[in-house]
N, CA, C and O atoms as CSV, one atom per row, in Angstrom:
chain,resi,resn,atom,element,x,y,z
A,1,UNK,N,N,163.210,28.715,47.314
A,1,UNK,CA,C,162.689,29.585,46.298
A,1,UNK,C,C,161.277,29.992,46.723
A,1,UNK,O,O,160.499,29.156,47.181
A,2,UNK,N,N,160.952,31.267,46.571
A,2,UNK,CA,C,159.604,31.733,46.868
A,2,UNK,C,C,158.824,31.815,45.563
A,2,UNK,O,O,159.303,32.345,44.560
A,3,UNK,N,N,157.612,31.276,45.603
A,3,UNK,CA,C,156.753,31.303,44.421
A,3,UNK,C,C,155.363,31.807,44.813
A,3,UNK,O,O,154.976,31.777,45.981
A,4,UNK,N,N,154.636,32.266,43.814
A,4,UNK,CA,C,153.248,32.664,43.982
A,4,UNK,C,C,152.390,31.694,43.192
A,4,UNK,O,O,152.653,31.446,42.016
A,5,UNK,N,N,151.375,31.146,43.824
A,5,UNK,CA,C,150.476,30.205,43.148
A,5,UNK,C,C,149.590,30.986,42.178
A,5,UNK,O,O,148.991,31.996,42.547
A,6,UNK,N,N,149.513,30.503,40.927
A,6,UNK,CA,C,148.763,31.221,39.891
A,6,UNK,C,C,147.595,30.419,39.327
A,6,UNK,O,O,147.005,30.822,38.325
A,7,UNK,N,N,147.254,29.306,39.941
A,7,UNK,CA,C,146.193,28.459,39.422
A,7,UNK,C,C,145.091,28.268,40.459
A,7,UNK,O,O,145.324,28.370,41.663
A,8,UNK,N,N,143.895,27.990,39.967
A,8,UNK,CA,C,142.752,27.705,40.845
A,8,UNK,C,C,142.703,26.231,41.248
A,8,UNK,O,O,141.815,25.829,42.000
A,9,UNK,N,N,143.639,25.425,40.759
A,9,UNK,CA,C,143.583,23.976,40.971
A,9,UNK,C,C,144.027,23.553,42.363
A,9,UNK,O,O,143.976,22.364,42.676
A,10,UNK,N,N,144.464,24.487,43.214
A,10,UNK,CA,C,144.854,24.246,44.607
A,10,UNK,C,C,145.904,23.144,44.752
A,10,UNK,O,O,145.633,22.105,45.354
A,11,UNK,N,N,147.113,23.368,44.198
A,11,UNK,CA,C,148.166,22.355,44.326
A,11,UNK,C,C,148.621,22.196,45.779
A,11,UNK,O,O,148.530,23.125,46.582
A,12,UNK,N,N,149.108,21.002,46.091
A,12,UNK,CA,C,149.580,20.692,47.435
A,12,UNK,C,C,151.022,21.159,47.586
A,12,UNK,O,O,151.857,20.911,46.716
A,13,UNK,N,N,151.309,21.833,48.688
A,13,UNK,CA,C,152.671,22.229,49.033
A,13,UNK,C,C,152.849,21.943,50.512
A,13,UNK,O,O,152.085,22.444,51.337
A,14,UNK,N,N,153.836,21.152,50.852
A,14,UNK,CA,C,154.118,20.775,52.243
A,14,UNK,C,C,152.897,20.183,52.937
A,14,UNK,O,O,152.645,20.486,54.103
A,15,UNK,N,N,152.143,19.353,52.247
A,15,UNK,CA,C,150.998,18.666,52.843
A,15,UNK,C,C,149.762,19.522,53.027
A,15,UNK,O,O,148.826,19.116,53.715
A,16,UNK,N,N,149.745,20.706,52.421
A,16,UNK,CA,C,148.612,21.617,52.557
A,16,UNK,C,C,148.190,22.107,51.182
A,16,UNK,O,O,149.030,22.410,50.334
A,17,UNK,N,N,146.877,22.183,50.966
A,17,UNK,CA,C,146.390,22.741,49.710
A,17,UNK,C,C,146.598,24.252,49.719
A,17,UNK,O,O,146.384,24.911,50.736
A,18,UNK,N,N,147.014,24.788,48.587
A,18,UNK,CA,C,147.238,26.225,48.484
A,18,UNK,C,C,146.141,26.866,47.656
A,18,UNK,O,O,145.459,26.192,46.884
A,19,UNK,N,N,145.977,28.143,47.817
A,19,UNK,CA,C,144.993,28.909,47.047
A,19,UNK,C,C,145.716,29.813,46.065
A,19,UNK,O,O,146.900,30.106,46.230
A,20,UNK,N,N,144.997,30.249,45.045
A,20,UNK,CA,C,145.560,31.171,44.077
A,20,UNK,C,C,145.986,32.439,44.799
A,20,UNK,O,O,145.223,33.001,45.584
A,21,UNK,N,N,147.211,32.891,44.530
A,21,UNK,CA,C,147.735,34.097,45.153
A,21,UNK,C,C,148.585,33.854,46.381
A,21,UNK,O,O,149.231,34.780,46.869
A,22,UNK,N,N,148.603,32.617,46.901
A,22,UNK,CA,C,149.431,32.305,48.067
A,22,UNK,C,C,150.907,32.405,47.692
A,22,UNK,O,O,151.305,32.038,46.586
A,23,UNK,N,N,151.706,32.903,48.621
A,23,UNK,CA,C,153.154,32.954,48.455
A,23,UNK,C,C,153.738,31.898,49.378
A,23,UNK,O,O,153.508,31.923,50.587
A,24,UNK,N,N,154.499,30.965,48.802
A,24,UNK,CA,C,155.057,29.862,49.580
A,24,UNK,C,C,156.540,29.694,49.277
A,24,UNK,O,O,157.018,30.035,48.195
A,25,UNK,N,N,157.249,29.159,50.258
A,25,UNK,CA,C,158.669,28.831,50.108
A,25,UNK,C,C,158.762,27.340,49.805
A,25,UNK,O,O,158.255,26.520,50.571
A,26,UNK,N,N,159.405,26.983,48.697
A,26,UNK,CA,C,159.527,25.584,48.289
A,26,UNK,C,C,160.974,25.291,47.895
A,26,UNK,O,O,161.732,26.212,47.592
A,27,UNK,N,N,161.362,24.009,47.897
A,27,UNK,CA,C,162.692,23.651,47.385
A,27,UNK,C,C,162.803,24.032,45.902
A,27,UNK,O,O,161.797,24.080,45.194
A,28,UNK,N,N,164.015,24.297,45.444
A,28,UNK,CA,C,164.226,24.751,44.071
A,28,UNK,C,C,163.634,23.807,43.031
A,28,UNK,O,O,162.994,24.259,42.082
A,29,UNK,N,N,163.839,22.502,43.197
A,29,UNK,CA,C,163.339,21.529,42.215
A,29,UNK,C,C,161.818,21.572,42.116
A,29,UNK,O,O,161.278,21.581,41.010
A,30,UNK,N,N,161.123,21.598,43.239
A,30,UNK,CA,C,159.660,21.665,43.232
A,30,UNK,C,C,159.188,22.975,42.612
A,30,UNK,O,O,158.214,22.995,41.860
A,31,UNK,N,N,159.874,24.061,42.924
A,31,UNK,CA,C,159.520,25.359,42.350
A,31,UNK,C,C,159.641,25.355,40.837
A,31,UNK,O,O,158.767,25.865,40.136
A,32,UNK,N,N,160.734,24.776,40.330
A,32,UNK,CA,C,160.911,24.707,38.867
A,32,UNK,C,C,159.816,23.868,38.217
A,32,UNK,O,O,159.331,24.209,37.138
A,33,UNK,N,N,159.421,22.765,38.871
A,33,UNK,CA,C,158.363,21.919,38.312
A,33,UNK,C,C,157.022,22.654,38.288
A,33,UNK,O,O,156.291,22.582,37.301
A,34,UNK,N,N,156.705,23.353,39.363
A,34,UNK,CA,C,155.428,24.063,39.419
A,34,UNK,C,C,155.381,25.209,38.407
A,34,UNK,O,O,154.335,25.482,37.819
A,35,UNK,N,N,156.523,25.879,38.208
A,35,UNK,CA,C,156.585,26.950,37.214
A,35,UNK,C,C,156.445,26.364,35.808
A,35,UNK,O,O,155.746,26.929,34.967
A,36,UNK,N,N,157.110,25.227,35.549
A,36,UNK,CA,C,157.027,24.575,34.234
A,36,UNK,C,C,155.600,24.124,33.928
A,36,UNK,O,O,155.175,24.156,32.774
A,37,UNK,N,N,154.858,23.704,34.957
A,37,UNK,CA,C,153.473,23.259,34.773
A,37,UNK,C,C,152.485,24.423,34.832
A,37,UNK,O,O,151.273,24.216,34.784
A,38,UNK,N,N,153.004,25.641,34.935
A,38,UNK,CA,C,152.204,26.866,34.978
A,38,UNK,C,C,151.260,26.906,36.179
A,38,UNK,O,O,150.152,27.435,36.092
A,39,UNK,N,N,151.712,26.338,37.301
A,39,UNK,CA,C,150.964,26.421,38.550
A,39,UNK,C,C,151.424,27.602,39.390
A,39,UNK,O,O,150.728,28.018,40.316
A,40,UNK,N,N,152.611,28.151,39.064
A,40,UNK,CA,C,153.190,29.195,39.900
A,40,UNK,C,C,154.106,30.101,39.093
A,40,UNK,O,O,154.482,29.804,37.960
A,41,UNK,N,N,154.453,31.229,39.730
A,41,UNK,CA,C,155.442,32.144,39.185
A,41,UNK,C,C,156.475,32.400,40.272
A,41,UNK,O,O,156.159,32.420,41.461
A,42,UNK,N,N,157.693,32.592,39.844
A,42,UNK,CA,C,158.770,32.868,40.806
A,42,UNK,C,C,158.704,34.323,41.238
A,42,UNK,O,O,158.519,35.221,40.417
A,43,UNK,N,N,158.856,34.540,42.521
A,43,UNK,CA,C,158.916,35.904,43.032
A,43,UNK,C,C,160.301,36.460,42.770
A,43,UNK,O,O,161.291,35.734,42.864
A,44,UNK,N,N,160.380,37.737,42.443
A,44,UNK,CA,C,161.720,38.309,42.261
A,44,UNK,C,C,162.464,38.322,43.592
A,44,UNK,O,O,161.866,38.525,44.649
A,45,UNK,N,N,163.745,38.106,43.527
A,45,UNK,CA,C,164.564,38.111,44.738
A,45,UNK,C,C,164.589,39.519,45.308
A,45,UNK,O,O,164.753,40.501,44.583
A,46,UNK,N,N,164.426,39.595,46.598
A,46,UNK,CA,C,164.506,40.892,47.243
A,46,UNK,C,C,165.970,41.270,47.371
A,46,UNK,O,O,166.777,40.528,47.931
A,47,UNK,N,N,166.292,42.428,46.844
A,47,UNK,CA,C,167.663,42.873,46.953
A,47,UNK,C,C,167.783,43.777,48.168
A,47,UNK,O,O,167.009,44.716,48.357
A,48,UNK,N,N,168.746,43.471,48.959
A,48,UNK,CA,C,168.966,44.276,50.154
A,48,UNK,C,C,169.867,45.447,49.786
A,48,UNK,O,O,170.880,45.280,49.107
A,49,UNK,N,N,169.485,46.620,50.241
A,49,UNK,CA,C,170.308,47.783,49.997
A,49,UNK,C,C,171.510,47.721,50.938
A,49,UNK,O,O,171.375,47.367,52.109
A,50,UNK,N,N,172.667,48.064,50.423
A,50,UNK,CA,C,173.825,48.060,51.322
A,50,UNK,C,C,173.645,49.115,52.404
A,50,UNK,O,O,173.031,50.157,52.176
A,51,UNK,N,N,174.174,48.838,53.557
A,51,UNK,CA,C,174.050,49.768,54.677
A,51,UNK,C,C,174.732,51.082,54.312
A,51,UNK,O,O,175.809,51.094,53.716
A,52,UNK,N,N,174.100,52.165,54.672
A,52,UNK,CA,C,174.663,53.475,54.381
A,52,UNK,C,C,175.923,53.671,55.212
A,52,UNK,O,O,175.955,53.380,56.408
A,53,UNK,N,N,176.942,54.164,54.559
A,53,UNK,CA,C,178.188,54.411,55.264
A,53,UNK,C,C,178.064,55.725,56.026
A,53,UNK,O,O,177.552,56.718,55.510
A,54,UNK,N,N,178.538,55.706,57.246
A,54,UNK,CA,C,178.492,56.918,58.050
A,54,UNK,C,C,179.653,57.810,57.655
A,54,UNK,O,O,180.794,57.367,57.526
A,55,UNK,N,N,179.328,59.078,57.468
A,55,UNK,CA,C,180.366,60.041,57.150
A,55,UNK,C,C,180.988,60.517,58.456
A,55,UNK,O,O,180.287,60.705,59.450
A,56,UNK,N,N,182.280,60.709,58.451
A,56,UNK,CA,C,182.913,61.194,59.681
A,56,UNK,C,C,182.416,62.607,59.999
A,56,UNK,O,O,182.146,63.402,59.098
A,57,UNK,N,N,182.305,62.896,61.263
A,57,UNK,CA,C,181.841,64.217,61.683
A,57,UNK,C,C,182.840,65.267,61.235
A,57,UNK,O,O,184.051,65.055,61.283
A,58,UNK,N,N,182.316,66.398,60.801
A,58,UNK,CA,C,183.187,67.480,60.354
A,58,UNK,C,C,183.973,68.029,61.548
A,58,UNK,O,O,183.419,68.273,62.620
A,59,UNK,N,N,185.236,68.210,61.338
A,59,UNK,CA,C,186.068,68.741,62.401
A,59,UNK,C,C,185.982,70.260,62.390
A,59,UNK,O,O,186.025,70.889,61.332
A,60,UNK,N,N,185.863,70.830,63.558
A,60,UNK,CA,C,185.800,72.277,63.666
A,60,UNK,C,C,187.217,72.818,63.817
A,60,UNK,O,O,188.028,72.282,64.572
A,61,UNK,N,N,187.493,73.884,63.084
A,61,UNK,CA,C,188.787,74.533,63.191
A,61,UNK,C,C,188.715,75.548,64.336
A,61,UNK,O,O,188.208,76.657,64.166
A,62,UNK,N,N,189.211,75.165,65.461
A,62,UNK,CA,C,189.205,76.072,66.609
A,62,UNK,C,C,190.605,76.612,66.808
A,62,UNK,O,O,191.549,75.860,67.052
A,63,UNK,N,N,190.723,77.898,66.705
A,63,UNK,CA,C,192.033,78.519,66.909
A,63,UNK,C,C,192.134,78.934,68.367
A,63,UNK,O,O,191.236,79.584,68.903
A,64,UNK,N,N,193.201,78.563,68.983
A,64,UNK,CA,C,193.402,78.984,70.373
A,64,UNK,C,C,194.407,80.123,70.400
A,64,UNK,O,O,195.519,79.981,69.891
A,65,UNK,N,N,194.035,81.225,70.975
A,65,UNK,CA,C,194.921,82.388,71.075
A,65,UNK,C,C,195.361,82.608,72.459
A,65,UNK,O,O,196.113,83.545,72.727
């Protein structure tokens, strides 16, 4: 889970102190605890746009005489 730190208290994440505004990847359980304690906010999940489908090339009507 990706979270953004929202506190000036510099909570520890992965053995490192974080600053307000840092974006960090944490396990889901730790993320839920930090959000519940109002130390962080969850980042919205990035939605990937589906790949654009290629349209088949237009066929030319060639008349042979």
